[in-house]
Structures are given as C-alpha cells and as structure tokens.
N, C-alpha and C positions, 0 to 999 in steps of 0.2 A: 561462564566458567565451566570447565569439564566437571562432570559429576564425580569422577574418580578423584580428581584433585580436591574437591570439596570433602569427600569421604576421608581421604588420607590426611589432609592438613586442617580441616575444619571440624571433623567429628571424632576421628580416632584419638587425638591427644586427650580429649575429655573422657573417652571410654577407658583409656589407659590410666588416667588419674583416678577415676572411680575404682578401678580394679586394684590399683596400688593402695589406696586408702582403706577400702573395705577389706581387702585381702590381708593387710597388715593388722587391722583391728580383729579380724577373725582369728588370725594366727596368735595374736596376743591373748585372745579370750580362751582358746582351746588348746594352745600349745605354748604357754608362757615360758616353760622351761626349755623350749626349743629355740629361744632367741639366743643362739650361741653359735660359734664357729665350729663346734665339735672338734676341739683342738686335738691334733694328732702328734704333738711334740714328743710324747713319750716314745713313739715308734721311730722317729727320725728327727734330728735337730740340726744337722749340719746344713743341709740344703734349705731347710726352713729359715735358718738364720740369714741366708743369702737372699732367697726369693721373697720372704715376707717383707722386710724393710723396703726393698726395691719396689715391690708392688704397691704397698700402702702409702709410702711417702710420695712416690711418683703419682699415684692416683689423687692425693691431696692437691698437688700442683695442677693436675689436669682439671679437677673440679673447680679450683679457684680461677683458672684461666677461662673456663666456660662461663662461670658466673660473671666475670668482668666483661667478656666478649659479648655475651647475650643480653645482659641487663643494663650495661652502661652504654648510653647512646654515643655515637661518634662525635656529636656536637659538644658533648661534655668534655671529652678528652681534648678536643681542639681548644676549648676555653681555657684549659689548664696548660696549654702550649705543648701538648703531646701530639705531634703531627702524625699523619696517617702512616708515612713511611717508617717512622721510628716505632710506632705501635706494632705494625706488622713484622718488623724485624725482630722486635722483642718477643712477639707471639711465636714466630718461627723458631727462634733460638730456645726460649724457655719452654714453650709448649711442645716443640719437637723433642727436646731432651727429656721432658717429663713423660711424654707418650712412649718414647723408646724404653725408658726405665720401667714404666708400668708393664709394658709388653714383655720385656725381658724377665721381670719378676714373675709374671704370670706363666711364662714358658718354664721357668725353673720349678715353680710350684706344680705345674702339670706333669713335668718330668718326674718329680718326686712322687706324685700321686700314682703314676703308672709304674714306677720302678720299685717302690717299697710295697711288698705284698699286704702288710697290715693296713697301710694307708689306702691302698687300692680297694681293699675289702670294705672299708668304711665309706666309700664313695656312694652317694645315694643317686636315685634316678634324677632328682632335681638338679644335682651337680652336673650330671652328664648333659643336661639340657642347657644349663646356664653357662658353663665354661666355653663352649663353642660360640655362643652369642656374644659373650663378653670379649672374647678374642677378636671376633669380627668387628665389634664396635671400635676397639682400639685400632685395628688395621685401617678401617674406613676413616677414622679420625686422623691418623697419620697421613693417609692419602690426601685427605682434604687439606691438611696443613702443607703438604708438599706442593699443592697447586699454587701457593703464594710465591713460589720461585719463578713463575712465568713473568714475562715482561709486563703484561697487563693482567694482573690477577683479579679474580672475583672478590669484591668487597662484601663479605658475608654480613658485615654490620649494617649494610644498607638493604639486605634481603632477609637472610635467615634470622638475624636478630630482631628485625622489625616484626616478622611473623611470630617469633617466640613471645615478645612482649605483648603483642596483640591478643594472645591467648588469655592473658590476665584480665583484659577488659571485656571478655566474652564476645568479642567481635573479631575473630581471626582473619588476618590479612592473607587469604589463601593464595592470591596471586604472587605475593612476595616469595613464598616458598615454592610455588609451582614453577617459577622462572629461575630457581637456583640450579647450579650445576648438578648433574646426576650423582656425583660422589657425596655431595652434601645431603641430598635426599636419602640416599642409602644409609648414610650415617645416622640421620634422624630416625628413620624407620627401625633400624637395628637398636637404637637407644630406647625407643618406645617398646620394642619387644623385650628388652632387658628389664625395663621397669615393670612390665606386665608379669614377668616371672619372678621379680624381686621378692614379693612377700612369701613365696612358696619355696625359697631356697635359703641356704645359709647366709646369703647376703643381707638378710633381714637383721643380722646382728649389728649392722651399721647404725641402726636406730637406738641401740643400747650402749653407745660409746660412753665409757665412764668419764664424762667431762668433769664430774665433781672432784675427781682426784687432782685436778689442776688447782683447785682452791682449798682443798682439805688441808688442815694443819698437819705438821709433821708428828709422827709418833716417836716419842723419845724412849729409848731403851737405856737403862743404867745398869752397870755391873754392881753386884752386891759385894764384890771382893771376897774376903775370907770370913765375912760375918756369917754367923750361923743362921739357918732358916728359922722363921717363927715356928712355934710349936704346931700351929694349924697346918703348916705345909710339910712337916716332918713325916717321913714314912713311918707307919705304925709297924711294930715288930709282929712277925707272923706268930699266930698262936701255937704253943707247943703241944704236941700230941701226947696224950696220957692214956694209959691202959686202965680199964675198969677192972675191979676185983670182984 
C-alpha cells in the first residue's frame, strides 16, 4: 500500500482526533468563558433570523445523515427491507436538500458578516480560517451526493463507510478509502481539517449545547393582579433633606 495512503487514511484521522480532544480540553481549561458563539444579534437580526435557522437545522440533518450512512452497515438496512435504491434515493433527496439549506444559510451568514461593519469587526482570525474550510466541506459533500445521479454510482457504504468504521477498531482499512472516488477523498480531508480547527474557533460552542433545557420543567409566572406588594418589596421613601442650624 502506498505510504501516502497510509499516512492520509491510517494515521491522519488519529492525529486529528487527538488534536480535537486535547484542543477542546485546553480551551475549556484556559478559555472556559470563550465557549460561546459571540452572538452579534444586537448588531443585526434580520439576516441572522434567516441564515441562522437554515444553517443550524440543515446541519442537524446533514450530521444525522452522515451518522446513518457511515455507522449503519448496508446489510442492516437490507435486513429491515430498505433496499439500496430506496436508500440512495432518500439520501439524495433529504441529504441534498439539507446540504443546500446549510450552504444557503452559511452564505447568508457570511454576507451578513461582510455587510454589517460591527459584525465584520468582531470577526476573529480563527473565523477567517474556519469559514472557507466549512464552505468547502459543504460543497464537496454536495458534489459527492450529486455523483449518485450517475447510472452506476459509487456505493460509499461499501468503501468510505467501511474505512470509517474500521477506525474505531484501531485497524484502519486504508485500501477501502484509497479506492474511493476523488471527490469523497477531498470531502474527508476537508472534514478532518475542519475538526482540527474546531477547538480553536467559535464552533466549539457546539459542545455546550443546552440540552438540559429540553427536560427542564417550565417556569411558571403568575400575575399578582391588584394586590399590594409585601412590605419587604415596597420601595422605601427617599430620606428628606434637612438643614442644620
């Protein structure tokens, strides 16, 4: 096997994983209050209200599609009577739509960041590095999805997915990824670059998603009507000024 293939598909994924984990731990240790998106809603909200939901909800579907496509073997979907043609048609429709929505949302957010001076001034160096990589990852993913329109498309679940699952066994199937089409290889390399930059950018806020809000009980607010406030909450009268003699 080519030494370059071994380095790219057998060594690099583990180096990126180590950098992602240690970088996130370092960031949490020394920049705990930096685990934030650095919200700029006060500067502009109209474009944010359009691009934000498109990007985030589209990305959720993209991630879910990758989890299913990479971790669920083809034999398992065949056992539940989801045939390959139906699976790829669904992946093309749902995955393509989610990818386009995510890319459109990112384009709106980038336009907002360039158009609004206050938002542009708040853009850090890490943002300037991450946004182009993120956009290229999405474009490469859409290009890979579009290849399924060919008469005899590449079945990534027999190649890329096999390689990805083999990483967890610490015995990477380098040949499975080395024989994948070029667009899939580019997509994987760009994704690894994104994960390497992840701990040092605002994307790290994804690890602090407030999932507890989904199960937290409601806070009930009740009106007091016309009842007077308790004495402890009544404003005290200001002291009257007196002149000394």
